[in-house]
C-alpha positions as CSV (number, residue, x, y, z in Angstrom):
1,M,22.9,0.7,204.8
2,N,23.0,-2.1,202.2
3,R,25.4,-0.7,199.6
4,R,24.0,-2.9,196.8
5,R,20.5,-1.9,197.5
6,L,21.4,1.8,197.4
7,I,23.1,1.4,194.0
8,A,20.2,-0.5,192.6
9,S,17.8,2.1,193.9
10,G,19.8,4.9,192.4
11,A,20.0,3.1,189.0
12,A,16.2,2.6,189.0
13,G,15.7,6.2,189.8
14,A,18.0,7.4,187.0
15,A,16.2,5.1,184.5
16,G,12.9,6.5,185.6
17,A,14.1,10.1,185.2
18,A,15.4,9.2,181.7
19,T,12.1,7.8,180.7
20,L,10.3,10.9,181.9
21,A,12.8,13.1,180.1
22,T,12.3,11.4,176.7
23,P,9.4,12.9,174.8
24,N,7.0,10.5,173.2
25,L,6.3,12.3,169.9
26,A,3.4,10.0,168.9
27,S,1.4,10.8,172.0
28,A,2.5,14.5,172.3
29,Q,1.4,15.3,168.7
30,P,-1.9,14.7,167.0
31,R,-2.3,11.5,165.0
32,I,-2.9,12.3,161.4
33,R,-3.8,10.0,158.5
34,W,-3.6,11.2,154.9
35,R,-4.3,9.6,151.5
36,C,-1.9,10.2,148.6
37,P,-2.9,9.0,145.1
38,G,-0.2,9.2,142.4
39,S,0.1,9.4,138.7
40,F,2.8,6.8,138.3
41,P,2.5,2.9,137.9
42,K,3.1,0.9,141.0
43,S,5.5,-1.4,139.0
44,L,8.0,1.5,138.8
45,D,10.0,1.2,141.9
46,T,11.7,4.5,141.5
47,L,8.9,6.8,140.5
48,Y,6.2,5.1,142.6
49,G,8.9,4.1,145.0
50,T,9.7,7.7,145.8
51,Q,6.0,8.2,146.8
52,E,6.4,5.3,149.2
53,Y,9.8,6.6,150.4
54,I,8.4,10.0,151.4
55,A,5.5,8.4,153.3
56,K,8.0,6.2,155.1
57,R,10.2,9.1,156.1
58,V,7.2,11.1,157.3
59,S,6.2,8.2,159.6
60,E,9.7,7.7,160.8
61,M,10.3,11.3,161.7
62,T,7.1,11.6,163.6
63,D,7.3,8.3,165.4
64,G,4.3,7.0,163.5
65,A,2.0,9.9,164.4
66,F,1.8,11.2,160.9
67,Q,0.9,8.5,158.4
68,I,0.5,8.9,154.6
69,Q,-1.2,6.0,152.8
70,V,-0.1,5.9,149.1
71,F,-2.1,4.7,146.1
72,G,-1.3,4.0,142.5
73,P,-3.2,5.5,139.5
74,G,-6.8,4.4,139.3
75,E,-7.0,3.1,142.8
76,L,-8.5,6.3,144.2
77,V,-8.1,8.8,141.3
78,P,-7.2,8.4,137.6
79,A,-3.6,9.0,136.8
80,L,-4.1,12.5,135.2
81,Q,-6.7,13.8,137.7
82,V,-4.7,13.9,140.9
83,L,-4.4,17.7,141.0
84,D,-8.2,18.0,140.6
85,A,-8.8,15.6,143.5
86,V,-6.3,17.3,145.8
87,G,-7.6,20.9,145.0
88,A,-11.2,19.8,145.6
89,G,-10.2,18.3,149.0
90,N,-11.3,14.8,148.0
91,V,-7.9,13.6,149.2
92,E,-5.3,15.4,151.3
93,C,-2.3,15.1,148.9
94,G,-1.1,13.6,145.7
95,F,2.2,12.7,143.9
96,T,2.1,14.0,140.4
97,S,3.6,16.5,137.9
98,G,2.3,20.0,137.2
99,Y,2.7,19.8,133.5
100,Y,0.0,17.2,133.3
101,Y,-2.5,20.0,134.0
102,L,-1.2,22.8,131.9
103,G,-4.6,23.1,130.3
104,K,-5.7,24.8,133.5
105,D,-2.8,27.3,133.4
106,P,0.2,27.1,131.0
107,S,2.4,28.2,134.0
108,L,2.0,24.7,135.4
109,A,4.3,23.5,132.7
110,I,7.2,25.6,134.1
111,V,6.6,24.0,137.5
112,T,7.8,20.7,136.1
113,C,10.2,21.6,133.3
114,L,10.4,23.3,129.9
115,P,12.0,22.1,126.7
116,F,15.7,23.0,126.4
117,G,15.7,23.8,130.1
118,L,17.6,23.3,133.3
119,S,19.7,20.3,134.4
120,S,18.7,18.7,137.7
121,R,21.5,20.6,139.5
122,Q,20.3,23.9,138.1
123,H,16.7,23.0,138.8
124,W,17.3,22.5,142.5
125,A,19.2,25.8,142.6
126,W,16.2,27.5,140.9
127,L,13.7,26.0,143.3
128,T,15.5,26.6,146.5
129,H,17.6,29.8,146.0
130,G,16.5,31.2,142.6
131,G,13.0,32.2,143.6
132,G,11.3,29.4,141.7
133,R,9.2,28.0,144.5
134,D,7.8,31.5,145.4
135,L,6.7,31.9,141.8
136,Y,5.1,28.5,141.6
137,A,3.3,29.0,144.9
138,E,1.3,31.7,143.2
139,V,0.3,29.3,140.4
140,Y,-0.6,26.5,142.7
141,R,-2.6,28.7,145.0
142,D,-5.1,29.2,142.2
143,Q,-5.6,25.4,142.1
144,G,-6.2,25.2,145.8
145,V,-2.9,23.3,146.5
146,V,0.5,23.8,148.0
147,G,3.2,22.2,145.8
148,I,6.3,20.7,147.4
149,P,9.2,19.5,145.2
150,A,9.4,15.8,145.9
151,G,11.1,14.0,143.0
152,N,13.2,14.5,139.8
153,T,14.1,11.9,137.2
154,A,17.1,14.0,135.9
155,A,17.8,13.7,132.2
156,Q,15.3,11.7,130.2
157,M,15.4,9.9,126.8
158,G,13.7,11.0,123.6
159,G,11.4,8.0,123.4
160,W,10.6,4.8,121.4
161,F,9.7,4.9,117.7
162,R,8.5,2.3,115.3
163,K,10.5,3.8,112.5
164,E,13.7,5.9,112.2
165,I,13.6,9.7,112.3
166,K,16.0,10.7,109.6
167,S,14.7,14.2,108.8
168,L,12.0,16.7,109.7
169,D,9.7,15.1,107.1
170,D,9.6,11.9,109.3
171,L,7.8,13.9,112.0
172,K,4.8,14.9,109.9
173,G,1.7,13.0,110.9
174,L,3.6,11.0,113.6
175,K,1.3,10.1,116.5
176,F,3.5,10.6,119.6
177,R,2.7,10.1,123.3
178,I,4.4,13.0,125.0
179,A,3.7,15.2,128.0
180,G,4.1,18.8,128.7
181,F,5.1,21.6,126.3
182,G,7.2,19.1,124.3
183,G,4.0,18.1,122.5
184,N,3.0,21.7,121.7
185,V,6.5,22.3,120.3
186,L,6.4,19.2,118.1
187,S,2.9,20.0,116.9
188,K,4.4,23.0,115.2
189,L,6.5,20.6,113.2
190,G,3.6,18.3,112.2
191,V,3.6,15.8,115.1
192,I,0.2,14.6,116.4
193,A,0.9,14.9,120.2
194,Q,-1.1,12.8,122.6
195,Q,-1.0,12.8,126.4
196,I,-1.6,9.3,127.8
197,G,-1.2,8.2,131.4
198,G,1.7,5.8,132.2
199,P,-0.3,2.6,132.6
200,D,-2.0,3.1,129.1
201,I,1.1,3.8,127.0
202,Y,2.2,0.2,126.2
203,P,-1.2,-1.0,124.9
204,A,-1.5,2.1,122.8
205,L,1.9,1.6,121.3
206,E,1.3,-2.2,120.8
207,R,-2.0,-1.7,119.0
208,G,-0.7,1.1,116.8
209,V,-2.9,3.8,118.3
210,I,0.3,5.8,118.6
211,D,3.5,5.5,116.5
212,A,6.0,6.5,119.3
213,A,6.1,7.2,123.0
214,E,8.3,8.8,125.5
215,W,8.3,8.0,129.2
216,V,11.4,8.5,131.4
217,G,14.6,6.6,130.7
218,P,16.2,3.2,130.3
219,Y,15.3,1.7,133.7
220,D,11.6,2.5,133.7
221,D,11.2,2.1,129.9
222,E,12.6,-1.5,130.2
223,K,10.2,-2.3,133.0
224,L,7.3,-1.1,131.0
225,G,8.4,-3.2,128.0
226,F,8.5,-0.5,125.3
227,N,11.4,-2.3,123.7
228,R,9.1,-5.2,122.8
229,V,6.8,-3.0,120.6
230,A,9.2,-0.3,119.2
231,Q,12.8,-0.8,117.9
232,Y,14.3,2.6,117.8
233,Y,15.3,4.4,121.0
234,Y,16.1,8.1,120.6
235,Y,18.0,10.7,122.6
236,P,18.1,13.3,124.0
237,G,14.8,14.0,125.7
238,W,15.3,17.7,125.1
239,W,11.8,18.5,126.4
240,E,12.6,17.0,129.8
241,Y,16.1,17.6,131.0
242,S,15.1,17.5,134.7
243,P,11.3,17.2,135.3
244,S,10.4,18.0,138.9
245,I,7.6,16.0,140.5
246,D,5.6,17.5,143.3
247,L,3.7,16.4,146.4
248,M,0.6,18.5,145.9
249,V,-1.1,19.2,149.2
250,N,-4.6,20.5,149.7
251,A,-4.1,24.1,150.9
252,K,-6.6,23.8,153.8
253,A,-5.1,20.5,154.9
254,H,-1.6,22.0,154.7
255,D,-2.5,25.0,156.8
256,E,-4.1,22.8,159.4
257,L,-0.9,20.8,159.9
258,P,1.1,21.5,163.1
259,A,4.2,23.5,162.2
260,Q,6.4,20.5,163.1
261,Y,4.6,18.3,160.7
262,R,4.9,20.8,157.9
263,A,8.7,20.9,158.5
264,V,8.8,17.1,158.5
265,L,6.8,17.0,155.2
266,Q,9.2,19.5,153.6
267,A,12.3,17.5,154.8
268,A,10.9,14.2,153.6
269,C,10.1,15.6,150.1
270,S,13.5,17.2,149.8
271,E,15.0,13.8,150.5
272,G,12.7,12.2,148.0
273,W,13.7,14.7,145.3
274,H,17.4,13.7,145.6
275,W,16.7,10.0,146.3
276,M,14.9,9.7,143.0
277,A,17.5,11.5,140.9
278,A,20.4,9.6,142.4
279,R,18.7,6.2,142.1
280,Y,18.0,6.8,138.3
281,D,21.7,7.8,137.9
282,V,22.7,4.4,139.3
283,L,20.1,2.3,137.5
284,N,20.0,3.7,134.0
285,P,23.5,2.8,132.7
286,A,23.0,-0.9,133.3
287,A,19.5,-0.8,131.9
288,I,20.5,0.8,128.6
289,R,23.3,-1.8,128.2
290,R,20.6,-4.5,128.6
291,L,18.3,-2.9,126.1
292,I,21.0,-2.6,123.5
293,A,22.1,-6.2,124.0
294,S,18.5,-7.3,123.5
295,G,18.3,-5.6,120.1
296,T,17.2,-2.0,120.8
297,Q,18.6,0.5,118.2
298,L,20.0,3.6,119.9
299,R,19.7,6.7,117.8
300,A,20.4,10.5,118.2
301,F,17.9,12.9,116.8
302,P,19.3,14.5,113.7
303,R,20.8,17.9,114.0
304,E,18.2,19.5,111.8
305,V,15.5,18.1,114.0
306,M,17.1,19.5,117.1
307,Q,17.6,22.9,115.6
308,A,14.0,23.1,114.3
309,C,12.7,22.0,117.7
310,Y,14.7,24.7,119.5
311,R,13.4,27.4,117.2
312,A,9.8,26.1,117.5
313,S,10.1,26.1,121.3
314,Q,11.2,29.8,121.4
315,E,8.3,30.7,119.1
316,F,5.9,28.8,121.2
317,Y,7.0,30.5,124.5
318,A,6.5,33.9,122.8
319,E,3.0,32.9,121.7
320,V,2.0,31.7,125.1
321,G,3.5,34.7,126.8
322,A,1.6,37.1,124.6
323,Q,-1.7,35.5,125.8
324,N,-0.8,34.9,129.4
325,P,1.0,37.6,131.4
326,R,1.8,35.4,134.3
327,F,3.5,32.8,132.1
328,K,5.5,35.5,130.4
329,R,6.6,37.0,133.8
330,I,7.6,33.6,135.2
331,H,9.2,32.4,132.0
332,E,11.4,35.5,131.7
333,K,12.7,35.0,135.3
334,W,13.3,31.3,134.6
335,D,15.1,32.0,131.3
336,A,17.3,34.7,132.8
337,F,18.3,32.1,135.5
338,R,18.9,29.4,132.9
339,I,21.2,31.7,130.8
340,E,23.2,32.8,133.9
341,Q,23.5,29.2,135.2
342,T,24.6,27.9,131.8
343,Q,27.3,30.5,131.6
344,W,28.6,29.7,135.1
345,L,28.6,25.9,134.6
346,R,30.5,26.3,131.3
347,V,33.2,28.2,133.3
348,A,33.1,25.6,136.1
349,E,33.4,22.7,133.7
350,D,36.2,24.3,131.8
351,S,38.0,24.8,135.1
352,L,37.5,21.1,136.0
353,G,38.7,20.0,132.6
354,N,41.9,22.0,132.9
355,F,42.4,20.7,136.4
356,L,42.0,17.1,135.2
357,A,44.3,17.7,132.2
358,V,47.1,18.9,134.5
359,A,46.5,16.3,137.2
360,T,46.6,13.4,134.7
361,A,49.4,14.7,132.4
362,P,52.5,12.4,132.2
363,R,55.4,13.6,134.4
């Protein structure tokens, strides 16, 4: 027998067996195409970029069998109507924040974040191990969607102002673009709160339709050019310590997905949540240095303003809870978690501080 022929034949057989043993996911699973409008401008490579990142990861993990086509605001759906379109089944999913729709149910504000709330680390713990997602599932069910945590900006800034805020009196009559419950809280202090979609903020601020606007943080705010139409940049963004963004999926479309695809979607969204937060942590420091170098005046909100805002937020939560039992129930669980986490992190940070003091002490 020809030894070389035998070896070649054996190698070919082994290669064929290997080919047969390797599953082709794209052909083994149904091919699915979804559309995903979002609420965030396409010019923002971290907010909108996370929407693209999730779609890319879903495709990669299914060998191209599950494709999600992403759209910016206004291309399929207006920026602040994404939840409506998904719930009605006009599109299969959307990338947006629950607090844009709190007029439907105030509990949707807790889905995203609350003033004087959780850090991004605490927020992820609340969602994944603190019972948060189970509570939110109930809220989203009424809207015909399944909400999957898919992004987080981490700590935000307090926004851009045409004039300095030196006291509580400076808030009275101020026309301020702000999302979520922050606007309700500031309204108690005389602010005229307005919710405006991301693409429309700059022209409103430029034309004087509003006196101030908040968005996210230095990197995005610089891209949107707010520093060109307002001089004073305030911190902290106490109403948004760690706003969570969701991939909202039409409930029927979600239930019809193969189990493997649902798992892929969850994994891709979890990646997206952390990808966004980490990217902002990297990009914001350099952006704020550029803004200050170009003439931006960085300011901290005065202590009396912060104290008044905190008191107003607690009053507001009590008022909403008195009218909405579900909000009250979810908020009480959220607040108990917040207090417990704050106490623990204080201990952990003190321990770290003591460790560093010992480690760096002269010998």
